[in-house]
VOGU-3710 file (C-alpha; in Angstrom, 3 decimals, decimal comma):
1> mdgdgcpyke> 103,572/87,122/91,394  102,126/83,762/92,352  99,142/85,496/93,927  97,605/82,592/95,800  100,338/82,231/98,380  102,065/85,571/98,787  101,718/87,164/102,246  103,252/90,508/101,238  100,958/91,694/98,469  100,459/95,187/99,898
11> diykvakrya> 104,209/95,625/100,351  104,840/94,506/96,779  102,323/97,035/95,497  104,139/99,828/97,353  107,539/98,781/96,020  106,209/98,415/92,469  104,610/101,843/92,604  107,863/103,404/93,850  109,803/101,862/90,946  107,003/102,293/88,367
21> ldvfmvcnhe> 106,782/98,546/87,722  103,841/96,491/86,536  102,615/93,742/88,836  100,889/90,701/87,376  98,880/89,052/90,144  98,311/85,548/88,804  95,780/83,373/90,616  93,077/80,850/89,868  90,256/82,691/91,619  89,230/86,292/92,087
31> mripraswik> 91,034/88,193/94,807  90,741/91,680/96,190  93,290/93,696/94,311  93,685/97,472/94,446  92,677/99,271/91,284  95,690/100,722/89,533  96,753/100,692/85,912  100,030/98,967/86,821  98,406/96,143/88,839  97,262/93,530/86,374
41> pvivgrefda> 95,089/90,741/87,751  95,301/87,503/85,792  92,792/84,812/86,630  93,593/81,469/85,076  91,656/78,224/85,160  91,587/75,918/88,128  93,514/73,197/86,336  96,557/71,797/88,087  99,529/74,158/87,576  97,468/76,693/85,587
51> vddwivehiv> 99,019/79,599/87,542  102,531/78,219/87,108  101,994/77,562/83,408  100,731/81,108/82,791  103,696/82,626/84,607  106,241/80,514/82,724  104,604/81,224/79,369  104,684/84,988/79,914  107,945/85,753/81,731  111,016/87,035/79,981
61> pqdivitndl> 114,611/87,232/81,194  115,033/89,635/84,114  111,364/89,573/85,112  110,960/89,064/88,847  108,833/86,145/90,007  107,761/85,927/93,622  106,839/82,424/94,712  107,484/79,758/97,326  106,892/76,994/94,782  110,253/75,389/94,027
71> llskrcvdke> 109,079/73,624/90,884  107,810/76,941/89,510  111,064/78,555/90,634  113,067/76,032/88,605  111,006/76,701/85,489  111,453/80,461/85,920  115,190/80,238/86,596  115,499/78,161/83,418  113,960/81,115/81,551  116,471/83,505/83,176
81> aavldtrgre> 113,916/85,245/85,372  114,868/86,465/88,837  113,082/84,482/91,550  112,489/85,515/95,145  110,693/83,516/97,810  108,726/85,139/100,612  111,535/84,570/103,098  113,746/86,837/101,036  115,847/84,092/99,470  116,827/84,608/95,860
91> itsetigell> 116,620/81,361/93,964  119,214/81,024/91,243  120,552/78,401/88,863  123,283/77,790/91,463  120,880/77,169/94,371  117,816/75,541/92,813  119,336/72,045/92,592  120,089/71,863/96,300  116,692/73,308/97,207  114,891/70,721/95,067
101> atreimyelr> 117,002/67,885/96,496  116,197/69,016/100,044  112,515/69,229/99,125  112,612/65,630/97,862  114,406/64,356/100,979  111,895/66,087/103,261  109,020/64,596/101,250  110,505/61,111/101,601  111,013/61,552/105,354  107,404/62,682/105,777
111> qmgemklgpk> 106,181/59,688/103,753  108,159/57,325/106,001  106,689/58,981/109,098  110,081/60,263/110,195  108,967/63,882/110,113  105,642/65,328/111,017  106,543/68,980/110,609  105,708/71,191/107,683  107,406/74,463/106,822  108,652/76,574/109,696
121> paqpryrsdf> 106,210/79,291/110,774  106,824/82,747/109,370  109,198/84,881/111,397  108,939/88,684/111,684  112,327/89,077/110,014  111,121/87,298/106,852  109,168/90,383/105,792  112,147/92,715/106,179  114,467/90,181/104,491  111,984/89,843/101,641
131> lshldeminr> 111,600/93,587/101,127  115,335/94,220/101,364  116,162/91,533/98,817  113,345/92,624/96,510  114,743/96,155/96,520  118,273/94,862/95,834  116,988/92,656/93,014  115,110/95,510/91,332  118,127/97,808/91,548  120,472/95,130/90,181
141> inrakasks> 118,162/94,464/87,220  117,726/98,197/86,560  121,514/98,704/86,571  121,963/95,796/84,158  119,322/97,214/81,813  120,900/100,689/81,990  124,362/99,350/81,181  122,995/97,667/78,045  121,492/100,951/76,808
//
């Protein structure tokens, strides 16, 4: 998990505990994290992209990465990891191109002064969408692993 920007940490801990999954909370500064053998805090340096680099270096196919960072999402999708943003959108090899193109267009519009808005504020439904899709993603990955056994 990209620990610096995730608003649903407590929810993720509950889901991970229910499914007996390890959670790697990757951040570049110390954070309050519950003590549990399956919650693994990882504090990386403060260098630019240190969190992203650690995540990409350590993920394997079918790991789940939770992040709102589209550039990190692209790197993770390229390594065949499952990616979920905090609005509950799964980011896949089929959707990442369009998301990155939209990101670039929005950046250009902001630079030209055409847009002054940032991301939309969080909506109450984002949490339920996120948790629902996280559960679906875990079950899909578990079924795929079981069918290979």
